[in-house]
C-alpha positions in Angstrom: 0.0 0.0 0.0 1.3 3.4 -0.9 1.4 5.9 2.0 0.0 9.4 1.6 2.6 12.2 1.5 3.1 15.6 3.0 5.5 18.6 2.5 8.8 19.0 4.4 11.6 21.5 4.2 14.9 19.6 3.8 18.6 19.9 2.9 18.7 17.9 -0.3 22.5 18.3 -0.6 25.2 20.3 1.1 24.1 24.0 0.8 20.8 23.2 -1.0 17.4 23.6 0.6 14.1 22.5 -1.1 10.6 21.4 -0.3 10.1 17.7 -0.7 7.3 15.2 -0.4 7.8 12.5 2.2 5.5 9.6 3.4 3.0 10.3 6.2 3.6 7.3 8.4 1.2 5.6 10.8 2.3 5.7 14.4 3.0 2.4 16.0 3.7 1.3 19.6 4.6 4.3 21.7 4.7 6.8 18.8 2.6 9.9 18.2 1.8 11.5 14.9 1.7 15.3 15.2 0.1 17.7 12.8 2.8 20.4 13.0 1.9 24.0 13.0 5.2 25.5 14.1 8.8 24.4 14.5 11.9 26.1 15.9 15.2 26.1 14.0 18.5 26.2 15.9 22.3 26.5 14.9 22.7 22.8 14.2 20.1 23.3 11.4 22.6 25.7 9.7 25.5 23.4 10.4 23.7 20.5 8.7 22.3 22.5 5.8 25.4 24.5 4.9 28.2 22.1 5.9 26.7 18.7 5.9 27.6 18.4 9.6 26.8 14.9 10.9 25.3 14.1 7.5 26.3 11.5 5.0 25.2 11.3 1.3 22.8 8.5 2.1 21.0 10.7 4.7 19.6 13.2 2.2 17.0 14.6 2.2 17.6 15.8 5.8 14.5 17.5 7.2 15.2 20.5 9.4 13.7 21.8 12.7 14.4 20.6 16.2 11.0 21.2 17.8 7.4 20.4 16.7 4.3 22.2 18.1 0.9 21.2 17.0 -2.0 18.7 17.6 -2.0 15.0 18.0 -3.3 13.4 14.8 -3.0 9.8 15.7 -1.4 7.6 18.4 0.2 4.2 18.5 -1.3 1.4 20.5 1.1 1.9 23.4 0.2 5.5 24.0 -2.3 5.8 26.9 -2.1 9.4 28.1 -2.5 11.4 24.9 -5.4 11.4 22.4 -6.1 12.9 18.9 -6.7 16.6 19.3 -4.4 17.2 22.2 -2.1 20.2 21.9 1.6 19.1 22.3 5.1 20.2 21.7 8.0 17.8 21.0 11.8 17.8 21.1 12.2 16.8 17.5 15.8 15.6 17.5 15.8 12.2 15.9 15.9 11.0 12.3 14.3 13.0 9.5 10.8 11.4 10.2 11.0 13.0 13.6 12.1 16.5 12.6 9.8 19.6 12.9 9.7 21.6 9.6 7.1 19.3 8.0 3.4 19.1 8.0 3.3 15.8 10.0 6.0 14.4 12.3 6.3 11.1 14.0 7.6 11.3 17.6 8.2 8.9 20.5 5.8 9.6 23.4 8.9 10.2 25.6 9.8 13.5 23.8 6.3 14.9 23.7 4.7 17.3 26.3 1.1 18.2 26.5 0.7 22.0 26.8 -1.8 24.2 28.5 -4.7 25.5 26.5 -3.6 29.2 27.0 -0.1 28.6 25.6 0.1 29.6 21.9 1.6 26.9 19.7 4.2 29.2 18.2 5.4 30.1 21.8 5.4 26.4 22.8 7.7 25.7 19.8 10.5 27.7 21.5 10.7 25.5 24.6 11.7 21.8 24.2 15.3 21.7 22.9 16.7 24.4 25.2 14.6 23.3 28.2 15.9 19.7 27.8 19.5 21.0 27.2 19.3 23.1 30.3 17.8 20.4 32.6 20.2 17.8 31.4 23.3 20.0 31.6 22.6 21.3 35.1 21.1 18.3 36.8 22.7 15.3 35.0 26.0 16.4 33.5 27.0 18.7 36.4 25.3 16.4 38.9 23.5 19.2 40.8 20.6 18.1 42.8 17.1 18.7 41.5 14.0 18.7 43.7 11.3 16.1 43.7 8.9 18.8 42.6 9.2 22.5 41.5 9.7 24.9 43.0 11.9 23.3 45.6 10.8 23.5 49.2 14.3 23.3 50.8 17.8 24.2 49.8 19.9 21.7 48.0 23.5 20.8 49.1 25.9 23.6 48.4 23.1 26.0 47.6 25.5 28.9 48.1 28.2 27.8 45.7 28.5 30.3 42.8 27.5 28.8 39.4 28.3 30.8 36.3 26.3 30.5 33.1 28.5 32.0 30.4 26.2 33.1 27.6 23.2 33.5 29.8 21.4 35.5 27.1 21.2 32.3 24.9 17.9 30.6 25.2 19.6 27.5 26.8 21.2 29.8 29.3 17.9 31.4 30.2 16.4 28.0 31.1 19.5 27.1 33.1 19.1 30.2 35.2 15.4 29.6 35.7 15.8 26.0 36.7 18.7 26.7 39.1 16.5 29.4 40.7 13.5 27.0 41.1 15.8 24.5 42.7 16.9 27.2 45.2 20.5 27.7 44.2 21.5 31.1 45.7 24.4 32.3 43.6 23.5 32.2 39.9 26.0 34.3 37.9 25.6 35.0 34.2 27.3 36.8 31.4 25.2 38.4 28.7 24.8 41.6 26.7 23.6 44.3 29.0 20.3 44.5 27.1 19.4 41.1 28.5 20.3 41.8 32.2 16.9 42.8 33.5 15.2 39.8 32.0 17.8 37.4 33.3 17.5 39.0 36.7 13.7 38.3 36.6 14.5 34.6 35.9 16.6 34.4 39.0 20.2 35.5 38.1 21.8 37.1 41.1 25.0 38.5 39.6 25.1 39.8 36.0 28.1 40.7 33.9 28.4 42.3 30.5 30.7 40.1 28.4 31.9 43.2 26.5 33.2 44.9 29.7 36.9 45.4 29.8 36.8 44.5 33.5 34.8 41.3 33.0 37.5 38.9 34.4 38.2 41.1 37.4 34.5 41.6 38.1 33.8 37.8 38.1 36.9 37.0 40.2 35.8 39.7 42.8 32.3 38.2 42.9 33.4 34.7 43.6 36.1 35.5 46.1 39.2 35.8 44.0 41.0 34.3 41.0 40.7 30.6 40.6 37.7 30.3 43.0 34.9 29.6 40.6 34.1 25.9 40.8 31.1 25.4 38.5 30.3 26.9 35.1 28.5 26.3 31.8 29.7 27.7 28.5 26.6 28.1 26.3 28.7 29.3 23.3 31.7 26.9 23.6 34.0 28.8 21.2 37.7 29.2 21.5 37.2 32.7 22.6 34.7 32.0 25.4 36.7 29.0 26.7 39.8 31.2 26.8 37.9 33.7 29.0 36.5 31.0 31.3 39.9 29.6 31.9 41.0 32.9 33.4 38.7 32.7 36.4 37.8 29.0 36.8 39.3 26.9 39.6 42.1 24.6 38.2 40.0 21.6 39.3 36.6 23.1 38.6 33.8 21.7 36.5 33.0 23.2 33.1 30.1 22.0 31.0 30.6 22.8 27.3 27.6 22.7 25.0 28.9 20.7 22.0 30.0 21.2 19.3 33.1 23.2 20.4 33.8 25.9 17.8 37.0 27.4 16.4 36.9 31.2 16.5 34.7 33.5 18.5 31.0 32.9 17.7 28.3 30.4 18.1 27.9 30.2 14.3 31.4 30.3 13.1 32.5 30.6 9.5 32.6 27.6 7.2 36.4 27.6 7.2 36.4 27.2 11.0 36.0 23.7 12.6 33.2 22.3 14.6 34.4 19.6 17.2 31.9 17.1 18.4 34.3 14.3 19.3 35.3 14.3 23.0 37.7 15.1 24.5 38.3 18.2 22.4 41.7 18.7 20.7 44.5 19.9 22.9 45.2 22.6 20.3 42.0 24.6 21.4 41.8 23.5 25.0 42.8 26.3 27.3 42.0 24.5 30.6 44.5 22.7 32.9 44.6 18.9 32.9 43.1 18.8 36.3 39.9 20.5 35.2 36.7 18.5 35.0 35.6 19.2 31.4 32.2 17.9 30.4 31.1 17.8 26.8 27.3 18.0 26.8 25.5 16.1 24.0 21.9 16.9 24.7 20.7 14.2 22.2 21.9 11.6 24.7 19.7 12.7 27.5 17.4 9.7 27.3 20.3 7.5 28.5 19.1 8.7 31.9 16.0 6.6 32.4 14.4 9.1 34.8 14.7 11.9 32.3 13.4 9.7 29.5 10.3 8.8 31.5 9.6 12.1 33.2 11.3 15.2 31.6 9.0 15.8 28.7 6.0 13.7 29.6 5.7 15.0 33.2 8.1 17.7 34.4 7.7 20.1 31.5 3.9 20.0 31.5 3.9 20.6 35.3 6.2 23.6 35.0 4.1 25.0 32.2 0.8 24.5 34.0 2.2 26.2 37.1 3.7 29.0 34.9 7.0 28.4 36.6 8.8 28.5 33.2 7.7 30.5 30.2 8.5 30.5 26.5 11.5 32.5 25.3 11.2 35.5 23.0 10.6 34.4 19.5 11.0 35.8 15.9 8.2 34.3 13.8 9.2 33.4 10.2 5.8 33.5 8.5 6.4 35.5 5.2 6.7 33.9 1.8 6.7 30.2 1.1 7.9 27.6 3.6 11.1 27.3 1.7 11.5 31.1 1.9 11.0 31.0 5.7 13.6 28.4 6.2 16.1 30.2 4.1 15.5 33.5 6.0 16.1 31.6 9.3 19.3 30.1 8.0 20.6 33.5 6.8 20.1 34.9 10.3 22.1 32.0 11.8 24.8 32.4 9.1 25.2 36.1 10.0 25.0 35.7 13.8 21.9 37.8 13.9 20.1 35.8 16.6 20.4 36.9 20.2 18.2 35.9 23.1 15.3 34.6 20.9 14.2 31.6 19.0 13.5 31.4 15.3 10.1 29.8 14.8 8.9 28.6 11.4 5.2 28.7 10.6 4.5 25.5 8.6 1.3 26.3 6.7 
């Protein structure tokens, strides 16, 4: 039997984007078929589309989009807690059949979250990838204690230890700040452009630093009690430049979580002639940290290796936080002009030119 088809936006070769027709599959087992209304694109979309990052020739066409917000169209026989018509958002990080910039997307139940009726779908599309990244980085990779429910009712161990989020204006950094605050960590430091400071303070940041300040290193060292005293940090950019700065105030034996891939150069979206490093450990040639440092390369796509996070993070924890309005969507830029192909190209151009700051690029599908 020939399956019906639907439209998807995909890289069909390195540097070439097109609309393609792909099969509309039936969900089986624990799968959910989502009628997608909105999808968020992120820097890895540009890496894959422009450079063929993590893509082989046999993978094409590679559908783009790492979130999918819409309504449940059908469910597999193993799904008991969702039904057709439910409004959901998914962390769409798997194979092409699971990606977001297409009219229908198949998702495992474990990456789907039911959303409140008052949350617009385009806003919901901003949440999953960075929320999962933040939760996994802070509470799994850095092994900080998270509460049995949010907000926490008592302080965690070492609640007063300073924790620095470098690149706190990034959407992943915003969720890290918020989750740390909800877990009752008391010293949440963040670097960001000064235009983001008021918002980050509202999320729970206690000490804010402008990364453009000529006194940045001295200011952070003073805040944490002197040079080499900072024991825990996250680098949301993970470029040669940001790592070099972090190395100037981290404890020699401190823990640094780096969101992979590590980039040559200075920016989140580096130029095509600069390398992206996903293999771990990173090459010594770009590693500024001492051998004693506890460097953690964060691969968010592996988060379901933690069985608790697989079972609870998207199906239970995110819906609870949204229902209680303890976390909110990030600021978004809606790409809704022109054809679907035009919208995807516009988003990719913004990434290529490092024109995205403190917001998510959300693609309207229809």
